[in-house]
C-alpha angles and dihedrals in degrees: 000000000000121000099229091201089070094052111100093218140036125242087245091057091050092050091050090048091055092044086055094046090048089051100044105017106113128172109062130260099323093052094042092051087050093050091051090052093047096045104035103030106029106028108026097022091215092135128040122237090244093052091049092050091049090051093048091049093049091046090052094047097048124069119253138052111339100212095048091049092049089052091049091050092049088052089051096051097081105004101040120205095349091052092045092050096047094042091051094048093045091050096049101036101073095051091043090057092046093049092049090051090049089049089054091050091046094053092046097049100033105238138355114250089154089055091053089051090052090048090055089067099029094051091057093047091047090054089055092048092050091048090056092046091050091049092052093047091047094051092047100045108028101044116159098324105127095202092052089047090052092050090047094052093045095053092042090053092046091051091051092046099045099025090221139072129253120209091206088062090057094045090047092049091051092047094048094049091046091053091049093050100039109018094161095057118101115248090220093072091053093048092046091050092050099041097132121182113259126213110244112235095231114189109232128176104232113232121237093255108107094217091055090048090051092049094049094043097048093042087056090048091051093046100045108034115088130199133017132352089269091065095063095057098079090043091052092045091056093052106029098044106020104027109035096014090219092145136021124236095267094047090051093050089048089052091054090047090052090052091051097048094046123074125246128043117354089223088073084090084089089071091055090049091047091050092052091049102043111358123241093339090054091049092051094046094046092050094046092047092051100043103036096070090050089051091052093045090053103041098044097052093038096087090054091050090047092048101041101024094098093052107113093233093048091045091054090048091050091048090053093048091046091053089051092047093052090046089054091049090051090049089051088060089064092044091051091043092056089057100037104035099066102145144007093282095055092044088051092050091051093048092047090049092053092045093049093047090048093051099036105038096176097049108124113245093225088066090057091046092051092049091048091049090052091050090051092053092045092051090048091054096044100038103024095239 
């Protein structure tokens, strides 16, 4: 049992922090993970560096949205299941409400050209924000260790090449670094300590009811897609557009744009998709189906991470996985940049964003996002983008 008197924050403070992050936290999983580190480890000192790294490693190993899982784990650290549940809900709820409102506007006014204009500017600024977050995480976690640097570069290169993330790469990175740091240890102890329950991929014939189809499909998406919010996009495209034909190509791209211009986890695009398919009920079911597996995959293994995380062999494994995770985040900057930095204006916005964040370290990111959104609208009006 925890002695709550020794905890430097209350559960109420943590819930309000994640409500705020869910409301103002732009930039996708890499940026959100960076914000949590900056706010909770560096500035407020609520969470230790070791606990943060454990959470990041577990979030990378388990399927589902990385940022939401990291938030759930941080909630678990001092307040166990109650903290994990409330932190996760507080983090996801603001962006869920925003996305549902945008879905309502979208269905009423048939499309969102003004949103795409905003995304022109926001996408470039977000790339700059993620680049800064990745640089800070790299400097903090990789240091001068040549093996960690090698793992980092390998996973960054793989992410750029494949434009997705591979869980075996992270497991392999952890295993290699563990062997390097503790070659005489038996692998069996490590495997036994990390023997997390796995969700059985039960083959079910989906019933004709659309809501049941949504629940089954998005639960599968949440349970089987690893890595960041970016990783779920190709999976969703295959099922939502090609398989079930719930949306057409343009509607799907608009759904991804909505996820990128709203704060909170990128995976919240599932709520927009669900709303377009089956209204508010569809949005709720799609969001629940996607996030519940990631909640389970975080809360159930958490006690093992808390218990064995300080073991030298486990620590080496976690360090290897963390290096791979940060490499993947850094690679995602290049992947995003290829899609967002499409001309001189967007490249300029990204460079200015990085420069401003470098010079003014305490400038809130939402200010940059709002300015970039305004630039996007202005350019649309003046150049007909």
